[in-house]
N, C-alpha and C positions, 0 to 999 in steps of 0.2 A: 609713467612707470617709476617705481622707486627701487633703487639698488641698495641692498643692505648686506653687510658682512654677517657671517654666522657668529655665535657667541664664542666659539673657539678661535682664537687668533691664528692658530696654526692650521686651521681647516682649509682644505683645498677647494671648498665649495663657496659659492655666493648665492644669495637668495634674491629673486626678483619677484615683486608682487604689485598689484594695483593698490591704490590708496584705500579702496573700500574692501580689501582682502578677498576679492572674488577669485583670485587666482594665485597660485604659489608655484614658482619654478625654481629649482635648485640646479645650478650648473656646476659640473665637476671638471677638473683639469684633464687635458688630453692624456696625461700620463696614465690615468686609471684605465684607459681603453687601449693601451698598448699591450700586446699579448705577453711580452716578456715580463712586464710588471704585474699583469694580471695572474700569470702563471705562478710567480713567486708568492704573491699575496694569498692565492687560493691554496697553494702547497703548505704555507705556514699555518693557514687557518685550519685545515683539515688534519694536519699532522701534529700540531702543537696545541691548538685551542679547543678542539673537540674533545670532550672529557672521556669518552670511552675508547676502547682499543680498536674500534672499527674504523677509525679515522683514515688509515691508508686505503682501506677498501672503498670508502666513500670517495676518496680523492681520485681513485682510478675511474670511478663512474663519472665524476665531474669532468676529468680531462679527456674523456672519450666524446664529449660534446663538441659541437662546432666552435671554432675560434671566436666568432662574434658573441656566442652565448657565454663562453668562458670570460671574455672581457666584460660583458654586461654584469655577470654574477660578481666579479671582483668589485665593480663599482657599487653594486648593491650592498655587498659586505661592508665596504668602507663607509657607506652612507648610514647603514644601520648601527655601526659601531658608535656613531655620534650619539645615539639614544640608548646604547646598551641593549639592543634588540637583536644582535647578530645570531644569537643561539637558535632562533627560529629557522636558520639555514643549516643547522647541524645534520639534519637527516634528508639526503637527496631524494629518498623515496617519496617525499611529499611534493616534489616538483611535478608539475604537469606540463606536457608539451602543448604549445599553442597550436591550435588546429583551426582550419576553416569550418569544421563541423562543430558548431557550438552545442554545448549540452543544454543550455538554458536560452530562452528567448530574452532578448534585451529590450526592456521597456523604458523609454525615456520619461523624464519628469512630466512633460506636457501630456503625454498619453495617460500616465497614471492619474493625473489630475482630472482629465476629461472623462475617464472611465470610472472615476471615484473609487479607485482600488483601495486606497488607504484612508481617505477622508472625503466627506461630502463637499460639494461646492457652495453650499448655502452658508454654513458657519465654520467650515474647515475643521469639523470634528470627526471622530471616528464613526459615530453613530450614523447609520445609513449607508456606509461604504460596504464594499465587497468583503473586506476583512471583518467588519462588524457582523455581517451575516454568517460568515463561516466560523468565526472564532468561538469555539466552545471548549477551549483548552483549560486545563486545571493548574498548569505550572508555568513559571516564567520562561523556562527554556523551551517549553512546548509552544508558547505564544511566539517566541522569537523565530522558531523553526517554521511555524505556519506563515508568518509574515514573509519569510524568505521564499517559501514556496509560492506564495501569491504574487510576489514581485518578480520572481524568476521562474516562469512556467516552463515545464519540460518541453523539449522539441520532438523527441523520438516517440513514435506511437507505441513501441514495445514497452518503454519505461512508463508512459502514461497509463497504459492498460494494466501494467504490473501494480502501479499505485492504486488504481481503481479497484482491482481485485482485492488488494489488502484492505482497503477501506470497506468494501462490501462485506468481506468476511467478518470484520470487527463489528459491523452493524447487524448482520444477520445470523451470526453464529450462535448456537444455543449452548456452547461450551462455557463453563464458568472460569476458564483460564484467563480470558480477557478481563473479566471483572476483577480477578485477583491481581493481575498485572496493573490494572488501572488504579486500584486502591494502593498498591505498593508505590507506584510512581507519584501519586498525589501527595504522599507524605514526605517526599524528598525536598530538601531545601534547594536553593538555586545552585546546583552543583556545577553548572556550566560557568557561571560567574566565579564560583569558588576555584575551579580549576584554572581559570584565567588569572586569578590573583596569585595562585601558586606558581604558574608559569613565569609571571613577571616578578616573582619574589616579593610580593606585597602583602602576604598573609602572615598572621601571627602563628606561633607554635600551636596554640590551642585551636585556631581555625584550621590549621593543617591537619591536626589530629581528628577534628570533627569531620572534615571531608573524607579522610581515610576510613574512619569508622562507618560513615554513611555508605560509602562505596563497598565496604566489606559486608555490611548487612544486605545490601542489594545483591551482591554476588551470591551469598548464601541462599537467599530467598529465590533467586532465579534458578540456581542449581537444583533446588528442591522441586522446581516446576519443569525441569528438563524432560522427564518422561512424558508428562502431559503435553508439553509443547510438541514433542515428536509425534504424538498420536492424534492431537486435536487441531493443531494449526496446519492448515493445508497450503496456503499461498507461500511460495518460496521467499518472497521479499520479507514477509513477517517472520517466517521461521528462521531464516538466516540472521536477521537483525537480533532476534531474541537469543538464539543459540551462541552467538559470538560474544555475548556480554561476559560470561565467565572467563573466556580466554582473554578478553581485553582487560579485565579487572584482576588477572592473576598476579601482577606485580604488587598489588595493594597489600597482600599478606606480608610480604617482606618488609615493607616500610612500617606496617603496623606492629610487627614484632620488635623492631628496634626503637620504637618510641614508647615513652612512659607517660601514661595519661595523668598521673598525679603530678609529675614534674611539669607538664604543660599547664596544669591548673595553677600550680604554685607560681610559675613564671608570670601568668596573667595577673594573679593577685598582687604580685610584686610590682608589676607595671602600673596597676590601678592605684596602689598605695603611693607610689612615687608621684603619679599624676595628681593625686589628691593633695599631697604635701605641697606641691608647686602651686596648686590653686589656692590653698590655705595661706601660703606665704604671700601670694599676690594680693589676696583680699585684705590681709592684715596691714600691708604697707600701702 
C-alpha cells in the first residue's frame, strides 16, 4: 500500500492506493462526521453558496434527514469542493433514498464478459455482442442511453412491460409522428455532452449559444407536434416523455434572449486570432 497526501497541503484528506492504481481510498478526518461541524458546514453551504433564493428551503429539507445522512453529506460537500464540483449538490430534489428495492439489476464485470453483453470473447470487440445486435441508434446520446439500458436491466415487470409497449408502438405504429421525431433528433448534435460541458463551465460562449439555439429549435418543433402527439401516441411512457420536453426546455428562451449571437462569434474570432498570433510567434522564433 502507498500513502500519499493530497495536492492541497491544508486538505484533511489522505489518499491510499495500490501501486498499480487498482484501488483508490480517500480518508477524511473525524471532524467531518461530527454532527455539530456537519450542521454548520451544510448551513453555510445552502444559505451562502447556493446561488438562488431557495437555499433556506433546501436547507430545511436537508436538516430533516437522519443525523448520519447529514454528516455524510457534509463530508461529500467537503470532498467535492476539492474539485470544484460541489454545485451538483445544490438541488436536494436530485437525491435518491437508498432502498433495498433496486431499480436496476446489477451485473458484475465477469457476467457481462461471459454473456458478451458489450464485447465478444474472441477479439474483445463490439461486433457479435448483445449491444452490437441491438444498437441501431442514430445519435451519440442515444447510443450511450442504450448501453446504459443493456448494462442495467430493469427489475420491475411493470416498468419492463411499459418499455416494451413503447418500443412496440414505435415499430408498429402507422402514424408519421414517429418518423418526424426521428428525423428531428437525428439532426441534433451531441447535446448531452454539450450540456455536461456547460454544467462544468468548460464550454465557450459560441458553444453555449449553439447549444441554446439547438434546444430552442427542438422546443419549437416539438411544440408544433403536441396536438399530434396527444392524438396519435398511445403509450403513457412515450407520450409523457415527449410532452414534457417543452416544459423542460422553457428556461432556454430566457437565456437565448440575453445572449447576442454576433458577440459570441466576434469573441470566438478574437480567440482564434490570438491563438494564431501565438502560433506564428512560436514558429518564427
